[in-house]
C-alpha positions as CSV (number, residue, x, y, z in Angstrom):
1,X,107.5,139.3,185.1
2,X,104.7,136.6,185.2
3,X,102.8,138.7,183.1
4,X,105.5,139.5,180.8
5,X,106.2,135.7,180.6
6,X,102.7,134.7,179.6
7,X,102.7,137.5,176.9
8,X,106.0,136.2,175.3
9,X,104.5,132.4,175.3
10,X,101.7,134.4,173.5
11,X,103.7,135.8,170.9
12,X,105.3,132.6,170.6
13,X,102.5,130.5,170.1
14,X,101.2,133.0,167.6
15,X,104.5,132.9,165.8
16,X,104.5,129.3,165.7
17,X,101.0,128.7,164.1
18,X,101.8,131.4,161.5
19,X,105.2,129.6,160.5
20,X,103.3,126.1,160.3
21,X,100.2,127.8,158.7
22,X,102.6,129.2,156.1
23,X,104.6,125.9,155.7
24,X,100.9,124.2,155.0
25,X,100.1,126.6,152.2
26,X,103.5,125.9,150.6
27,X,103.1,122.5,150.6
28,X,99.7,122.8,149.2
29,X,100.7,125.1,146.4
30,X,103.7,122.7,145.5
31,X,101.0,119.8,145.4
32,X,98.6,121.7,143.0
33,X,101.9,122.8,141.0
34,X,102.8,119.0,140.4
35,X,99.3,117.7,140.0
36,X,98.8,120.3,137.0
37,X,101.8,119.5,135.2
38,X,101.4,115.8,135.3
39,X,98.1,116.4,133.7
40,X,99.4,118.9,131.1
41,X,99.9,117.6,127.9
42,X,102.7,119.5,125.8
43,X,103.0,119.6,122.0
44,X,106.6,118.4,120.8
45,X,108.9,121.0,119.5
46,X,109.0,120.8,115.8
47,X,112.6,120.3,114.6
48,X,112.6,120.6,111.2
49,X,110.5,122.1,108.5
50,X,110.1,121.3,104.6
51,X,111.1,124.3,102.9
52,X,113.1,125.9,99.7
53,X,116.7,125.5,99.5
54,X,118.9,127.6,97.2
55,X,121.4,124.5,96.6
56,X,122.9,123.6,93.0
57,X,120.8,120.8,91.5
58,X,122.8,118.0,90.5
59,X,124.2,118.4,87.3
60,X,128.0,116.9,87.7
61,X,129.6,120.3,87.8
62,X,131.7,121.1,90.9
63,X,130.4,123.1,93.4
64,X,131.9,125.6,96.3
65,X,132.0,123.3,99.3
66,X,133.6,124.6,102.5
67,X,134.0,121.6,105.1
68,X,133.3,122.8,108.6
69,X,132.8,119.6,110.8
70,X,132.5,115.8,109.9
71,X,128.7,116.2,109.5
72,X,128.5,119.9,108.3
73,X,129.6,122.0,105.4
74,X,128.8,125.2,103.1
75,X,127.8,124.5,99.7
76,X,127.3,127.6,97.3
77,X,127.1,129.9,100.6
78,X,124.2,127.9,102.1
79,X,124.8,126.0,105.7
80,X,124.3,122.2,105.5
81,X,124.6,119.1,107.6
82,X,123.8,115.5,107.1
83,X,120.6,113.9,107.3
84,X,119.9,111.2,110.1
85,X,123.6,111.1,112.0
86,X,125.4,112.8,115.0
87,X,129.0,113.1,115.7
88,X,130.9,111.3,118.4
89,X,131.3,112.8,122.1
90,X,135.1,111.7,121.8
91,X,137.3,114.6,120.4
92,X,139.9,112.1,118.7
93,X,136.8,110.2,116.6
94,X,135.4,113.6,115.6
95,X,139.2,114.4,114.4
96,X,138.9,111.2,112.1
97,X,135.4,111.7,111.3
98,X,136.3,115.1,110.1
99,X,139.4,114.0,108.2
100,X,137.5,111.6,106.3
101,X,134.8,114.3,105.4
102,X,137.5,116.4,103.9
103,X,138.9,113.2,102.3
104,X,135.7,112.2,101.0
105,X,135.0,115.5,99.3
106,X,138.3,115.8,97.9
107,X,137.9,112.1,95.8
108,X,134.3,113.6,94.6
109,X,136.1,117.0,93.2
110,X,133.3,118.7,95.0
111,X,131.0,117.1,92.4
112,X,127.9,116.3,94.7
113,X,124.4,115.5,94.7
114,X,121.3,116.0,97.2
115,X,119.6,113.0,97.0
116,X,116.4,114.4,99.1
117,X,116.3,117.5,96.9
118,X,112.6,117.0,95.9
119,X,111.3,117.3,99.6
120,X,114.2,120.1,100.9
121,X,114.5,119.8,104.9
122,X,115.8,122.4,107.0
123,X,116.3,122.1,110.5
124,X,115.2,124.9,113.2
125,X,118.0,127.0,112.6
126,X,117.2,127.2,108.8
127,X,120.2,124.6,107.9
128,X,119.7,122.6,104.9
129,X,119.5,118.9,105.8
130,X,120.8,116.7,103.4
131,X,121.2,113.1,102.2
132,X,124.5,113.8,100.4
133,X,126.1,111.6,97.4
134,X,129.3,111.8,95.4
135,X,129.5,111.2,91.8
136,X,133.2,110.6,91.4
137,X,133.6,107.8,94.0
138,X,132.4,104.8,92.6
139,X,129.9,103.9,89.6
140,X,126.8,104.1,91.7
141,X,128.3,107.1,93.9
142,X,128.4,106.9,97.8
143,X,126.4,108.5,100.5
144,X,128.6,110.2,102.8
145,X,125.7,110.1,105.7
146,X,125.5,105.9,105.6
147,X,129.5,105.9,104.7
148,X,130.3,107.6,107.8
149,X,128.1,105.1,109.7
150,X,129.7,102.6,108.4
151,X,133.3,103.4,109.3
152,X,132.4,103.9,112.7
153,X,133.0,107.4,112.7
154,X,129.5,108.8,113.7
155,X,126.4,107.2,114.9
156,X,122.7,107.2,113.3
157,X,120.5,109.8,114.7
158,X,116.7,109.3,113.7
159,X,114.2,110.9,116.2
160,X,114.7,114.3,114.9
161,X,113.6,113.6,111.5
162,X,110.7,111.2,112.7
163,X,108.1,111.2,109.8
164,X,110.6,112.6,107.2
165,X,110.7,110.8,104.1
166,X,111.7,111.4,100.6
167,X,111.5,109.8,97.1
168,X,113.9,110.3,93.8
169,X,113.3,110.0,90.5
170,X,114.0,106.8,88.3
171,X,113.6,105.6,84.9
172,X,111.9,102.3,85.6
173,X,109.1,103.4,88.0
174,X,109.0,107.1,87.8
175,X,109.6,108.0,91.7
176,X,110.9,105.6,94.0
177,X,111.0,105.8,98.0
178,X,114.4,106.1,99.6
179,X,114.8,104.0,102.8
180,X,117.5,106.4,104.3
181,X,116.7,104.8,107.8
182,X,117.3,101.3,106.4
183,X,120.7,102.4,105.0
184,X,121.9,103.7,108.2
185,X,121.0,100.5,109.9
186,X,122.6,98.7,107.3
187,X,125.6,100.3,107.7
188,X,125.9,99.9,111.3
189,X,125.2,95.8,110.9
190,X,128.2,95.9,108.1
191,X,130.9,97.4,110.1
192,X,132.0,93.9,111.0
193,X,132.2,93.3,107.4
194,X,134.5,95.0,105.7
195,X,134.5,92.8,102.5
196,X,130.6,94.4,102.0
197,X,130.4,96.3,99.1
198,X,129.1,100.0,99.6
199,X,126.5,101.2,97.1
200,X,124.1,104.0,97.4
201,X,121.1,102.3,99.0
202,X,117.5,102.8,97.4
């Protein structure tokens, strides 16, 4: 019995050392993975591309538009989304925004223009990302992007489009930069000023 007991003690001792060694190796491996991960720099995933559109150029003609959400629609069969905005997490607000967008298109009679057509923008899924204006709403036209923000129905979302800028052609200067980020910021600031005139922002 004494020999058998000693044999069991030896086996238990060996197994205990093996478990401790295994845990030590696991902890060391975990440390190495964390250390390497902290020192590794990953390139940010590009969320957009500058490419070709098959959208109609603005010529005051009516175009075929199917509204899908407050910020997404199809135009002449091409998927489109509004630049620089995101919809609310609140279903009630999303529903109000959807109604607003449908009314906006109805008021324009689908006579719209894409102000950033000089630098066609697409997201990672190939959807056209547009700064959208309508001809028949006012003399200057309204941009739906900033109008939805002004109404408090969507929020600015600038990070995915970091570095993207575009210009428009003008009679006075030939080309002019469009401060679309500033237009969205102004729309937020003007929410508490309902008497503020709403014009297209250059």
